[in-house]
C-alpha positions as a printed Julia matrix, in Angstrom:
108×3 Matrix{Float64}:
 142.91  46.66  140.97
 141.46  44.97  143.94
 138.1   46.45  142.71
 138.31  44.89  139.34
 136.0   41.93  139.14
 137.77  40.19  136.11
 141.03  40.49  138.01
 139.36  38.93  141.09
 137.94  36.05  138.8
 141.38  35.51  137.54
 142.74  35.29  141.03
 139.91  32.72  142.08
 140.28  30.64  138.85
 140.53  26.83  139.07
 144.02  25.43  138.51
 144.64  23.31  135.29
 147.72  22.0   133.52
 150.2   24.23  132.06
 150.92  24.67  128.35
 153.78  27.03  128.92
 154.31  30.63  128.03
 155.28  32.5   124.82
 156.49  36.07  124.64
 156.91  38.84  121.95
 154.17  37.5   119.83
 152.7   38.95  116.68
 149.08  38.13  116.51
 148.96  38.17  112.69
 151.65  35.63  112.47
 149.81  32.23  112.36
 152.93  30.4   113.39
 153.24  32.04  116.9
 153.37  29.66  119.94
 153.22  26.35  118.24
 154.02  24.32  121.35
 151.45  26.14  123.57
 148.8   25.82  120.78
 149.5   22.17  120.22
 149.23  21.55  123.92
 145.9   23.44  124.19
 144.4   21.58  121.08
 145.45  18.23  122.79
 143.92  19.2   126.11
 140.69  20.21  124.28
 140.37  16.94  122.46
 141.21  15.03  125.52
 138.73  16.87  127.52
 141.11  18.01  130.24
 142.11  21.41  131.63
 145.13  23.38  130.5
 146.37  26.97  130.36
 148.83  29.02  128.15
 150.03  32.53  128.52
 150.59  34.4   125.4
 152.26  38.03  125.55
 151.88  40.32  122.85
 153.5   43.63  122.59
 151.82  46.75  121.48
 153.27  49.03  118.92
 154.57  51.09  121.72
 156.34  47.93  123.27
 153.83  47.52  126.23
 153.0   43.8   127.11
 149.54  42.51  126.95
 149.12  39.01  128.32
 146.44  36.78  127.24
 145.64  33.47  129.13
 144.0   30.88  127.13
 142.4   28.29  129.24
 140.8   24.95  128.23
 138.42  23.75  130.96
 137.72  20.2   131.69
 133.97  20.79  130.77
 135.01  21.57  127.12
 134.66  25.24  127.74
 137.26  27.8   126.74
 137.96  31.1   128.61
 140.31  33.82  127.85
 141.64  36.43  130.41
 143.48  39.38  128.99
 145.75  41.44  131.17
 145.98  44.85  129.6
 147.16  46.62  132.9
 150.54  47.47  131.31
 149.07  48.89  128.22
 149.69  52.63  128.55
 147.61  53.42  125.56
 144.93  50.97  125.92
 142.22  50.33  128.42
 144.63  49.45  131.21
 142.19  46.8   132.54
 141.44  43.09  132.52
 139.11  41.49  130.05
 137.21  38.11  130.17
 135.77  36.08  127.38
 134.17  32.76  127.21
 134.55  30.95  123.86
 132.74  27.93  122.23
 136.03  26.42  121.15
 139.73  26.9   120.77
 139.41  28.05  117.25
 137.49  31.12  118.31
 140.12  31.71  121.06
 143.17  31.69  118.89
 143.14  34.5   117.86
 140.56  35.84  120.05
 137.19  36.14  118.09
 134.81  35.38  120.85
């Protein structure tokens, strides 16, 4: 994993405030992680940094962790850790989004 540039970017990321973590989520359920989503929205409106970790399980039960980050410059970035997904890519993925609406669910 040391050769993975996205993982390295994850390790080198700037620290921001925490919006907590939510696990065993169903992406099609619009009600998932209400506290984390509200915290991220408030950070976006206030122009301050924040991060939430959202863990989804694949059909096979493998965890896929998605880190949604609001940066103080108003940018939104998303890191997806698929390294434990035995039937997926098994890699890290990085996306930049124009706003939180694009990031939840991931459409950027």
